[in-house]
N, C-alpha and C positions, 0 to 999 in steps of 0.2 A: 742406849740414850739417841734421842734424834736432836736434832740442832734446835725445835723449837724448845724442849728442857732443858738444854744445855745453856741457849740465854736468856732463862726465864727469870735467873737469880740478877744478873744485870737488868733486865727491862724494869724489874722491878724497883730497885736501886734508881736508876733513873726516872723513874716516878715518882719518887719518892722526895728525888733532886727536884722535878719539876713541878709537883707542889710543894716543896718548903717557901713560906714566906719569906726568907732572909732571901733566898735565890731569885724569888719575884722583885723585890728592894731592890738587889742589884743590880738586874735588868734594867730594870725604869732607871735607874742612877745613872747607869752605863748612855740609855738614852739620851737621858738628858744631857752629859757629856757630850755625846754626838754632835746635839744640835749648838751645844756652846763652844764648840770643834770648827761646826761647819760655820759659824757667824762672825768666828773670828776671821777666818780665813778670807771672810771679806774685806779686812783690814790691809793698809800696806804693812808688810814686817820684813825683817831685813833674812834670808838667806838661809841663816842658822835658823832663825826661832821656824820658818817654811818647815823646813827639814824637820823638828820638832812635831809640828804639828802632822804632818805628813804621816811622822812614825804613830804619834794616836791614832789616826785616823785609819790604822793599816790593822791594828791593834784590835780598836774596835768590831771593825769590819770582821778579825774572824772569830772573837768574841759573840760576835751574833752568827755566824756562822758555827759555831759549837753550838750556842742555844741552841741553833732551830735545831740540830741534830739530837740533842737530848729529851727534845718533844716531839718529832718525829721515830727513835728510839722507844721511849715508852710508852706507845702506843700497843695496844694487843695486837692489831691490824694497819700497818700502811695504808689501807685505803681508808680507819677514822678517823686517821689527820686531817685528810683531805676533804670530811664532811664538812666542817666548820669551814663558814667563808673570813673569817676571820682570821683562822691558822693559814690558809691560801695568799688572803692578802700579807700576810708576816713571810710568807713563802716569798713571795714573789720580790718582794723588796730585800730581804736576805741576799736572793740569788742574783737581783739586778745588781745591786752595792759590789758585787763579782765585778764588773765591769772596770777594765781596770783606767785609771784616770790619765795615766802617761801618754795614752794614745792620743792624738793630737785630733782626730776624728770624733773621737768619742768621749772626747774631756769633756765638755758639756755637757751631754745627752748623763755620762757620769755623776757630777757634781749633782744635776737639778734631783738624781734619781736619790744619792746622798744626804738630801733635803728630806727628802719626803721619808727618811727612819724617822724623822720624828713623829710623823701618825703612828708611828708603833706604839707609840703611847694611849691612844685607844684604844688598842687589842689588849692591852697587859692589863688596864683599870676599867673592872665590872663598871661604874658606873660612867664612864664616856663613853662606853660600850654601848651603856645604855640609850643615851642623849645620841647619837650617831644613828642608832637603831633607831629610833622614834620620830628622826628629822626625815632619814628616808620613808619610812611607813605614811605619814603626814604629806609627803610630796606630791600623793594625785589628788589631796582632798586640796589642797594650797591650791593646786594647779588649778582647781575652778574657780576660786577665789582671785587666781591672780588674771583671768582671763576677762570675768567680770571689768576686776579695774581697767583693763586695758579696753575694753566699750568703756565705761566714763570716762577716760584719761580721753580715747577718740573723738568721743563727743565733745564734753571740755574743751578739746582743743581745735575741732572745727569752727564751735561756737567762736571761741580767744580768738583764731583769724580771723572769720569775720568782721567780729566786730573791732578786735584793736589794730587792725593791720595798718592804717592808715597812722597810728597813734607810737607805734614804734615795732618799724619793720624785725631790725633783731632777732627782738622775743618772738613778734606773730608774725612771721610771712609767710608760714604756711604750717599745714596740720603735723608735720613731723615737728616742726622747732616749734609747735608751740604747745607738742609734749613733751618734750622737754623743757620748756620753761614750767609747765607745771608740776613737771618732777621735781624741779627745782624748789616749786611752793610748797608741794607735800614734802619735804625736808625743812621748811622752813627756812629757806636761804634766803637772808632778804626780800622777804615776800614780802612785804608791807611795803617797800620802796616800789614794789612794781606794781601796785595795787594802787598807792597815790597817785600814780602815774596816769594811768585810766581813767582816775577819778575826775582829773581836772575834765574830763570830755564827756565823761560818765558817771556824774555823782552815784547812781546804783548799784557801779559796777562791783560794792562791794559785795551784794548776795552772792553772781558770780565766785567770786574767792572764797566766801565763809562756809559756801551748798560743797564747790570743791573739797575743803580742807578740811570739815566736818566727814564727809565720804571716805575721803584715802586715809585719813591720820587718824580716825577714832573708828568707824565700823567696819576697815577690809582690817586695817591692824591687829584690832580687836578679835576680828574673827580667824586669823591668821595664828594669834596667841591662843586663843582657844580651840583650835583645831591641835596646837603642837601639844597643849598639857593635855586633852585630852586621851591625845594617843601617849604621851608620855606615863601615862597614868597606868593605863593596859600596861604599856610595857613592864612597871616597878612589880604591876600583878601580877605578868605570865613570870618573869625574874624570880620575885618570891615564894609564887609556888613551885618551881622547879626547884630552886635550893630550900623548902620548907623556910621560911624567912616569914614574920610580921602574922598579921592575921589570915591574909591569904595563902600562907605555909600551913598555917596550923588546921583551914577550913582541906586545906588537899590531903594533910595527911589524915586528918577522920575520915573523908573521904575513901584513900586507898586503903584504912584498915577497915574500914564497913565492910566494902568488896571483899577485901580479903576474908572476914568474918563471916558473910554471907556464904562465901563458897563452902565453908568447913563445915558449915552447918546444913548446905546442901548434901555435900559428902554424908556428914553424918546420920541425916534423914535418909540417904537415899543405902547407907549400908541398915540402918535399924530398919527399914522397909524388906530388904534381902532378908534379913534376918528372921521376920518375921513370916514371910512369903516360904523360908525354909521349912520353919518349924510348924507353919498350917498343913503342906504337902507332905511331913511326916508321921511314915505309920506311927499308928497307935503302939504304945508300949504293952506287950501282954505280961502279965506276973506268972 
């Protein structure tokens, strides 16, 4: 018996453990506990309490190490684990958490890496993975919207610097400061005070502010939301298709089974044609 067959029962048990809902909930609970422990360490505490939290942190690190080993050993082949980006992310976070905190030169890096363990919630919960995947896939489209927003900010910033520089140099001294002021206006942070200040000299300057707010706060913001929702809907459809859920999953299931039936019918047709050809080529039977 080779080694692969020897370890196959163990691999099957580990795979069942990995797919167990109770085990998944336990991992999620430990991730939340890890976040609470990290947050508690930011408070002033006695040496005894700090020692207890340090023991908690060590136990959590060991649990994450065992959990990633279970997921590694439950795969048919080790390389299959690293084909998924989320598995690579979990592996890096867990391995990075093994950096000893006691080392004075690495203490800051180790603490920062332990904070990122909270992000493992994203890899454990499918709904969060969908949101993050949609965000990353929407970034290229959002980049064009951001570029157009920068153009609008630059144009309005230059106009504002030319018109309002003498009224308030702190807010409109040059184009870069004017763009920062416009960003403040786009967030509705006391923008009416800025508008009323310039209206004392230019009564029609309200047109400048309202058109800018209309473009940035309504048009571009809704464009961003529309892009994200479009990509998010596509991600949901892909997820449902892969897991045979919802209407997209039913359509995918029907499509796969239709293809399978077509292949079987083609095979039967070929067998029937072969049988007919064999029968037609056979010599006539003599009595």
